[in-house]
N, C-alpha and C positions, 0 to 999 in steps of 0.2 A: 751444131753438130747433131752425128748420127747417135741413135741410140744404141748402143753395144751391151747386152744383157747375158750376164754368165752364170750357171750353174756349176758349182763346183762341188767336188767330192772327197771322199780320204784320198783319193791318189794325188791329189795336189798339195796335200800337209805329208804324205811319206817320205818325199825328200830330207823333211824335213829331219825326222826321227818320230813320225807320230804313226804308230801301228795303226794299218786299214779295220776296218769296221770288224770284221770278223773272216777266220780262217777258213780253209776248204773245210773242214768240220761242223761250221756256222758255230766255230765257240768263239766269245770276244774277248781275246787275251785270259782264256781258259777256262771261262765261266760260260754256261748256256746264257743265252740273251735274255730269256725272260726272268732269269733270278736278279741278274741285275739294269734290266732297262723295261720295265712294266711293271705298274702300278699292283700287280700281284706280287710280285718279286719285294716291292717295297713293303706292304702287308705284311710279308711270310717272315721275311729278314732285313730289316731296316739296316741293321748296322753292317751285313755286308756290301749293300749296296752305296752307304755311306763312306766305304773303306777303299770299294773300287772307284769310284770318284773320287775321292783325295788322292786317290794313286796318281791319278791321271791329271788332274791339278796342280800337283808337284811336278810331275813329268814335265808340264804346258810351260813352267818357269825353265825349264832347262833347253828349250829348244828353241830356233828362231825363224822368221819367212826365208824360204828359200827365193830361186831366181823367178819361178813362174808366179808366187806372191808378187813380187816386184816386179815383173811384166805387166803385169794385171793395172797395177798403180799409174806404170811410164802411158800405158793405152790413156787414161786419163785427158791428156795433152789433145787427143785426138778425137775423142768420141764421150758423151754422156755415159759414162759408164755405171750399172747397178749389177753387183755382185748378188747372189742368191744362194748362199750356202746351209750344205746338210753339215757340216761338221761344228762344232761345239768350240773350239779353240779359237782363238783371237787372232791368227797368225795373219789375216787380210788387214786387221785393222792395224797392226805392227808394222806392215808394209806401206801405209799410209794411205789405201786405199777408205774414202769416202762412204760410199753409198752403198751398205752392207745390211740383207736380211738374213739373219740365221732360222732356219726353218726349225731345228731341231733344238733350240736352245744355247745358250752358252754356259760354259763349263765355269768361268768367274761371275756368275750369278748364281742368286739364292733366292728362294723365297716361303713363304710358309704354308706348309703340306695342303690347308686348307683355305689357300686365298690364292688363285693362278694368277691375277692381274698384280699383285703386288712382289713384285722384283727388285731387288736392288744387288751390290758390287757384293761378291765375296770372294775373296782370293786366298783364305786360309782352308785350314780341314774344316768339315762339318763332322760335327759330335751328335752322337745322341744326349740329349735335353738341353742343346741348342735351340732357342726359341725366340720369336718374333711375336709379342702381344699374345704370350702365353701358346701359340702353336709352333710344333716342331718344326725346324728348317730342314725343307730338302734342297736337294742339286734343280736349278731352272732348266731342266732339260725335259725334252717332248719324250715320253717312252712310249712304246710302243702299245697302242690300243687307246691312247689318248689322243685329242684335237690337236691339230697342227696351226695354231693363232694367226699364222705368218702367211698363210696359204693366200689369204685372198689378195694382198699385199701383192706377193708374188706373180699372180695369174695377171694380175694388171700391167703390171713390171713386162712380162714376158711380150703380152698381147700388143704392147708401143715397140716391140724389137725390132731395128734394121736389120740387126745381125746376133744370132741366138748363141753363144757356145759352150759346147758342157764339155767338164775337164773333170776327170779323175773319179766316175760313177758309173755304177754297172745299171744304170737305170732300172734295179729292180726293188727298189724302197717305194712303196707310194705312199702318199700321193705326190711326192715330187717325181717321180716320174710321168707322172701325168702331163707337166709342164710343156711337155714338147706339143701336146694338143691346142695349144694356145698361140704358137706361133702361127704370125702372118702367113699364107702361101705363099707370096711374092721374097721372103724372109730367108737366108740362106740359113741352114742349120749345122753347125760344125761342131763334130762329136771326136774329142781326145782323150783314148785310152790306150795304152799299152795291152789289154786284153779285150779287146772287144769283141761284144754277143757274136752271133750268127745273125740274129734278129738284127741289129744294129749295121752289120755290115751288109743285110741285104735291104735296111731300109733306103730306099730312093730318095727319101729327104736330107740324110747323111751327108755330109761329105768327112768322111771318117780319116783322122788321123791316128793310125796304131802306135803310139811311140806315148811315152811317159807324159807328164804333165809339162817337166823342165822341156824338154826337147820338142814335144808336139808345138807348144805355145810359139818358142821361139823359130820353128819351122813355117808357121804363118805370119809373123808380126809382121816382116816386109809388104804383105800383100793385106795385111790389115789397115796400114796407116797409109798405104800406096790408095785403098779405098775409102779412106776415111772423107 
């Protein structure tokens, strides 16, 4: 079977009720991003950071995968599908997809703040004073300014793609946005986003579908299955 590699961003989870990464003012659910998604923010106000992710973790328990997540799982009958996601939710897993790389961490995992390799499942709130082997526990999230451990694995997958699909991401956040550079010259790149940038629209390598994740994926599904 051909290799289908999919990069997903906030736009694929938005129909499930999960807010997109930031609004027009650059705020994330009312917070400046640096205060809740950076080592600096964690050092200055860890209680705020924990509260922010506790709320997101609770919200995740109330939402469900949508049709776009489900369609990617359906495509596993026709392709070797690898999903590279910028999202920290578990909606791809809950839809049944098997091969998922979380570039930016996972909301339902945690780790000691002094040991980035020691991750474990964590489904409830995290509080100051929650420790593992004497170290404060923090969300297993890759914050701005931190390395992206899964990036090399993602590059390897993209370099083997027969088809590369991008869904619901602005392609503004690096290094994830740079994955397009690793797609083989003869492999098509399909970009699904309801608000594609001028840069994306003018990119000769992109076949751009200016629709939301569900509508856009449904519109190309038959073609993908026919060409499998």
